[in-house]
Structure formats: C-alpha cells, structure tokens
C-alpha positions in Angstrom: -63.3 -18.2 75.5 -62.4 -20.4 72.5 -58.7 -19.7 73.0 -59.0 -20.6 76.7 -60.7 -23.9 75.9 -58.0 -24.7 73.3 -55.3 -24.1 75.9 -57.1 -26.3 78.4 -57.6 -29.0 75.8 -53.9 -28.9 74.9 -52.9 -29.1 78.5 -55.2 -32.0 79.4 -54.3 -33.8 76.1 -50.6 -33.4 76.9 -51.2 -35.0 80.4 -53.0 -37.9 78.8 -50.3 -38.4 76.1 -47.7 -38.3 78.9 -49.5 -40.9 80.9 -49.8 -43.1 77.9 -46.1 -42.8 77.2 -45.1 -43.5 80.8 -47.4 -46.5 80.9 -46.0 -47.8 77.7 -42.4 -47.4 78.7 -43.0 -48.8 82.1 -44.6 -52.0 80.8 -42.4 -52.4 77.8 -39.3 -52.1 79.8 -40.3 -54.2 82.8 -39.4 -57.8 83.6 -42.5 -59.1 81.7 -42.9 -61.6 78.9 -42.0 -60.4 75.4 -45.6 -60.6 74.0 -46.9 -58.6 76.9 -44.2 -56.0 76.5 -44.8 -55.7 72.8 -48.6 -55.5 73.0 -48.5 -53.0 75.9 -45.9 -50.8 74.2 -47.8 -50.7 70.9 -51.1 -50.1 72.6 -49.7 -47.1 74.5 -48.2 -45.7 71.2 -51.5 -46.0 69.4 -53.4 -44.4 72.3 -51.0 -41.4 72.3 -51.2 -41.0 68.6 -55.0 -41.3 68.8 -55.1 -38.4 71.3 -53.1 -36.3 68.8 -55.2 -37.3 65.8 -58.5 -36.4 67.4 -57.4 -32.9 68.2 -58.4 -30.4 65.6 -55.6 -28.1 66.5 -52.9 -30.8 66.3 -54.5 -32.3 63.2 -53.9 -29.1 61.3 -50.2 -29.3 62.3 -49.4 -32.9 61.6 -51.9 -33.5 58.8 -54.5 -36.2 58.4 -52.0 -38.9 57.3 -49.0 -37.8 59.2 -46.7 -40.3 60.9 -48.2 -39.6 64.3 -51.8 -40.1 63.0 -51.3 -43.4 61.2 -50.9 -45.6 64.4 -54.1 -44.0 65.7 -56.0 -46.0 63.1 -55.4 -49.2 64.9 -56.1 -48.0 68.4 -59.4 -50.1 68.9 -57.7 -53.2 67.6 -54.7 -52.8 69.9 -56.9 -52.0 73.0 -58.8 -55.2 72.2 -55.6 -57.2 71.9 -54.3 -55.7 75.2 -57.5 -56.9 77.0 -57.3 -60.4 75.4 -53.6 -60.7 76.4 -53.7 -59.3 79.9 -57.2 -60.1 81.1 -58.2 -63.2 79.2 -54.7 -64.8 79.3 -54.8 -65.6 75.6 -51.5 -66.2 73.8 -50.5 -63.7 71.1 -50.7 -65.4 67.7 -50.7 -64.1 64.1 -54.5 -64.0 64.1 -54.5 -61.8 67.3 -53.1 -58.9 65.3 -55.8 -59.2 62.6 -58.3 -56.6 64.0 -55.6 -54.0 64.4 -54.2 -54.8 61.0 -57.6 -54.4 59.4 -58.2 -51.0 61.0 -54.7 -49.8 60.1 -54.8 -50.9 56.5 -58.3 -49.8 55.8 -57.7 -46.2 56.8 -55.8 -45.0 53.8 -58.3 -46.7 51.5 -60.6 -43.7 52.4 -58.5 -41.5 50.1 -59.4 -43.5 47.0 -63.2 -43.7 47.5 -66.1 -41.6 46.4 -67.9 -39.5 49.0 -70.5 -42.2 49.4 -67.8 -44.8 49.7 -66.0 -42.8 52.3 -69.2 -42.6 54.4 -69.6 -46.4 54.1 -66.0 -47.0 55.1 -66.3 -44.6 58.0 -69.4 -46.4 59.3 -67.8 -49.8 58.8 -64.7 -48.9 60.7 -66.6 -47.3 63.5 -69.0 -50.3 63.8 -66.0 -52.6 63.9 -64.2 -50.5 66.5 -67.4 -50.4 68.6 -67.8 -54.2 68.3 -64.2 -54.7 69.5 -64.8 -52.4 72.5 -68.0 -54.2 73.3 -66.3 -57.6 73.1 -63.4 -56.2 75.3 -65.9 -55.0 77.8 -67.7 -58.4 77.8 -64.3 -60.2 78.4 -63.5 -57.9 81.3 -66.9 -58.5 82.9 -67.2 -62.2 82.1 -63.8 -63.1 83.5 -64.3 -61.2 86.8 -65.6 -64.1 88.9 -63.1 -66.6 87.6 -60.1 -64.4 87.9 -57.8 -65.8 90.6 -55.6 -62.7 90.9 -57.2 -60.2 93.3 -55.3 -57.2 92.0 -56.3 -57.9 88.4 -59.9 -58.5 89.4 -60.0 -55.0 90.9 -58.4 -53.5 87.8 -61.2 -54.9 85.6 -63.8 -52.7 87.1 -61.6 -49.7 88.0 -59.8 -49.1 84.8 -60.5 -51.6 81.9 -64.3 -51.5 82.4 -64.4 -47.7 82.3 -62.0 -47.6 79.3 -64.1 -50.0 77.3 -67.3 -48.0 78.2 -65.6 -44.8 77.1 -64.6 -46.3 73.8 -68.2 -47.5 73.2 -69.6 -44.1 74.0 -67.2 -42.4 71.6 -68.4 -44.6 68.8 -72.0 -43.9 69.7 -71.3 -40.2 69.9 -69.7 -40.3 66.4 -72.8 -41.9 64.9 -75.1 -39.6 66.8 -73.3 -36.5 65.4 -73.3 -38.0 61.9 -77.1 -38.5 62.1 -78.2 -35.3 63.9 -75.3 -32.9 63.2 -75.6 -31.5 66.7 -72.4 -30.2 68.2 -73.6 -31.0 71.7 -73.0 -34.7 71.0 -69.3 -34.0 70.4 -68.5 -32.3 73.7 -67.9 -35.7 75.4 -65.9 -37.2 72.5 -62.1 -37.6 72.6 -61.8 -34.7 70.3 -63.2 -32.1 72.7 -62.0 -30.8 76.0 -64.6 -32.6 78.2 -64.1 -35.9 76.6 -60.4 -35.8 76.7 -60.5 -34.7 80.3 -62.4 -37.9 81.2 -59.9 -39.9 79.2 -56.9 -38.2 80.9 -58.2 -39.2 84.3 -58.6 -42.8 83.0 -55.0 -42.7 81.6 -53.6 -41.4 84.9 -55.4 -44.0 86.9 -54.2 -46.7 84.4 -50.6 -45.6 84.6 -50.6 -45.4 88.4 -52.3 -48.7 89.0 -50.7 -50.8 86.3 -47.2 -49.6 87.0 -47.6 -50.2 90.7 -49.1 -53.7 90.2 -47.5 -54.8 86.9 -45.7 -57.8 88.3 -48.8 -59.0 90.1 -51.0 -58.5 87.0 -48.6 -59.6 84.3 -46.2 -61.9 86.0 -46.4 -65.5 86.8 -48.5 -66.5 89.9 -46.5 -65.8 93.1 -46.2 -68.7 95.5 -46.8 -68.0 99.1 -43.9 -68.8 101.4 -44.3 -72.1 103.2 -43.6 -72.7 106.8 -44.2 -69.1 107.9 -47.4 -70.1 109.7 -47.8 -73.7 110.6 -51.6 -73.5 111.2 -52.2 -71.7 107.9 -50.0 -74.2 106.1 -51.9 -77.1 107.7 -55.2 -75.6 106.7 -54.0 -75.0 103.2 -52.9 -78.7 102.9 -56.3 -79.8 104.2 -58.1 -77.6 101.6 -55.8 -78.8 98.9 -56.6 -82.4 99.8 -60.3 -81.8 99.7 -60.0 -80.0 96.3 -57.9 -82.9 94.8 -60.4 -85.4 96.1 -63.3 -83.6 94.6 -61.6 -83.1 91.2 -60.5 -86.8 91.1 -64.2 -87.7 91.6 -65.0 -85.7 88.4 -66.2 -82.4 89.9 -64.6 -80.6 87.0 -67.2 -82.1 84.6 -70.0 -79.9 85.8 -71.1 -77.4 83.2 -71.1 -73.8 84.6 -69.1 -74.7 87.6 -67.9 -71.5 89.4 -65.3 -71.0 92.0 -68.0 -69.7 94.3 -70.0 -72.9 94.0 -66.8 -75.0 94.4 -65.8 -73.1 97.6 -69.3 -73.6 99.0 -69.1 -77.4 98.3 -65.7 -77.6 99.9 -66.8 -75.5 102.9 -64.0 -73.1 102.4 -63.9 -69.3 102.1 -63.8 -68.3 98.4 -60.9 -65.9 98.8 -58.8 -68.7 100.3 -59.6 -71.1 97.5 -58.7 -68.4 95.0 -55.4 -67.9 96.6 -54.7 -71.7 96.8 -55.4 -72.3 93.1 -53.4 -69.2 92.1 -50.4 -69.4 94.3 -50.1 -73.1 95.1 -51.3 -74.6 91.8 -50.1 -71.8 89.5 -53.3 -70.9 87.7 -54.2 -67.3 86.8 -57.9 -68.0 86.2 -60.5 -70.6 87.2 -61.2 -71.6 83.6 -57.5 -72.5 83.1 -57.7 -74.7 86.3 -60.7 -76.6 85.0 -59.3 -76.9 81.5 -56.3 -78.7 82.8 -58.6 -81.6 83.8 -60.9 -81.4 80.8 -58.3 -81.2 78.1 -56.4 -84.3 79.5 -59.7 -86.2 79.5 -60.5 -85.0 76.0 -57.1 -86.2 74.7 -57.7 -89.6 76.1 -61.2 -89.9 74.6 -60.2 -88.6 71.2 -57.4 -91.2 71.1 -59.6 -94.1 72.1 -60.7 -96.2 69.1 -63.9 -97.0 71.0 -64.8 -93.3 70.9 -64.1 -92.9 67.2 -67.8 -92.4 66.3 -68.5 -90.0 69.2 -68.6 -86.4 67.9 -66.2 -83.8 69.2 -69.2 -81.8 70.3 -70.5 -84.7 72.3 -67.2 -85.1 74.0 -67.0 -81.4 74.8 -70.4 -81.2 76.3 -69.8 -84.4 78.4 -66.6 -82.8 79.8 -68.5 -79.7 81.1 -68.2 -77.2 78.2 -71.4 -75.3 77.4 -70.5 -74.9 73.7 -68.0 -76.1 71.2 -66.2 -72.8 70.7 -64.5 -72.6 74.2 -63.5 -76.2 74.0 -61.9 -75.8 70.6 -60.0 -72.7 71.8 -58.8 -74.3 75.1 -57.8 -77.5 73.2 -55.8 -75.5 70.7 -54.1 -73.4 73.4 -53.1 -76.6 75.2 -52.0 -78.7 72.2 -51.4 -76.3 69.3 -53.8 -78.3 67.2 -57.6 -78.8 66.9 -59.5 -81.7 68.5 -60.2 -83.2 65.1 -56.6 -83.1 64.0 -55.5 -84.6 67.3 -58.0 -87.5 66.8 -56.9 -88.1 63.2 -53.3 -88.2 64.3 -54.1 -90.6 67.2 -56.2 -92.9 65.1 -54.1 -92.9 61.9 -53.0 -96.5 62.6 -56.7 -97.5 62.5 -57.8 -96.3 59.0 -60.7 -98.7 59.0 -62.5 -96.8 61.7 -64.4 -93.8 60.4 -63.9 -91.0 63.0 -66.7 -88.6 63.9 -66.2 -84.9 63.3 
C-alpha cells in the first residue's frame, strides 16, 4: 500500500511540476513586460523546487540543501511578489524582493543553530510565510471590486484565492503537527499525496487559465475598436462625458468611492463603466483611475506656499484617502518620491516658510 501511495505521489507531483514549468516558460517567453516575465518565471521555478523539496522520497535523492531545494526556500516570498505585481499592479522595486530574499537567506542559517534555535527559526519562517500568504489573499480579495479587467477579476477567485488559502492551510498544518505530533494533520500538506493532489489541480488550472488569458491579464488595456457600432459608440461618448463632468466637479474626492457607487450615480451599468475606464481611459484598476486625479491635486497643494503649514496627512484625507499609507504609496509610484520630499523641492525657494510634515 505504501509503495502504491509513493508511486501515486510521484506521478501527481510530476504533473504539478510539469504544470509549473509550462506556466513559467509560457509567461517568461511571452510578449509581456520584463518585470512580469522575471517574476513569473522565478515564481514557477520556486514552486517546482518546492514540490521536490517537500517530497520525502525526492528529498533523500537531492539532499536537504541540494540545488533544487534551495529555491524552494523563497517560494512564499515569490508567490507574494507575483500577486503584488500581477493583481495589485505594483511596480517591481528593490524592496519588492525583500521577503523572498529574507526567506532564501535565512534557510541555511538553520545549520548553525542549536536545536532550540532551529525550532525558533522554523517557527519564525513559517509565521512569516503565513503572513505573506494572508496578505496576498487580502490583496486578491480587496482588489476584486476595483479590478477593471474582467478576466483578471475571475482569476482572483478561481486560482489565486484558492492558492493563497492552500498556502495558509499548509502553514497551519505544519504548526498543528508540531504541537500535536499527529500524522493525520500532514495528509493534506504539500508533502503528502492528498495535499499534492489538490495543489496539482490548482497548478493545472493556473497553467490553463493564465496561458490562455496572459495578454488580457498581463498586457496593457486593450482599446475597443471605434466605429464598429455607431449607437454603442454614441452611448460610450455620452457616458464618458458624464464621467468627466462628475470628476471635474470633484467626485474623486469622496472617501471610499467604489465603481459600483459611481455607476449608480451616473445611471450606467457597472460592467459598461468598467469597460470604459479600462479600454478607453487605459486604467487597469479603479484605484489607479482615482489616483490620477488625487495625485495631481496633491502635487498642486504641496507646491502651494499657502498650504505650507497643512500637514501631508490632512491633504491626503481631504483628497479622499482613508489613511496616509495608500496616499504615500500612490504618490511615490506616480512621482518616484515622497510627498514630503516633493514639498521640500517645490518650496525650496521659500526657506522662510516652515513646511508641515
């Protein structure tokens, strides 16, 4: 019976590794941006190595610190970076690689620690990996309503949500086994046949869906052809006029504004408004659309000597941001600098004015 399960495990694990390889090669070799190709390719490599490293049979062949096992150390960090890049539209920066680098570099430290130190490092690494998976899941769910790309919206629930949940469950199973030493907890982990079977299904679904929709998900917004339907084009121009009028009146200032609420106010179907902002105005998500107005207004206010004593936080809240963090991140992505640095640069000719921070 044990031999049969081992054969099944090897077969299913091979399918999952093959799916990861096909996915990585397909995305890395497609007509996508260089950061997306790099992140996608490395994530697939880490997943394939993780599948090898978690197999007791393969572990004995390649060794704990073999060349195929080392990339597996960073799998949680690379999965997190993949989600941030593809589903949160964040640019890849040096800091983006930090979680994967921490996990990769901390692994070999285990060799030089006492048994108690090894237990603490194991717990810290698993807690960190679990936190990354939880955050990735939050990002997947949080961005669902504001995602303007219908194919990518479906992928959030179909693949990425399930993958994040699987990663969280694997961390929970590892801690449960550590505490109770009951082999029943391990049956659904990636190291056992049932767990790897679930993951193989996820990988096959990911490979099939991502490769089929890669240009829609990863590429630039695709404009609709104009003139193909005169009535549709006229209705779109009318909706665009109403949208521009509402935005010019400061509709973008409202905190917590959603695309559903905006569609209701405009009296337009939500799916048509999503398509308009995505394909006509070239925005991949609703937050990016709003940030275009908010950041321009912020730059004007930060450069205004009369606003020198207004805090950055007050400006952010007045422009519709619920907290300072999202404002700082959006401002940095748009300008490559912080709001405070932007203000200091703009007001440097007026040193007698003490700026607020």
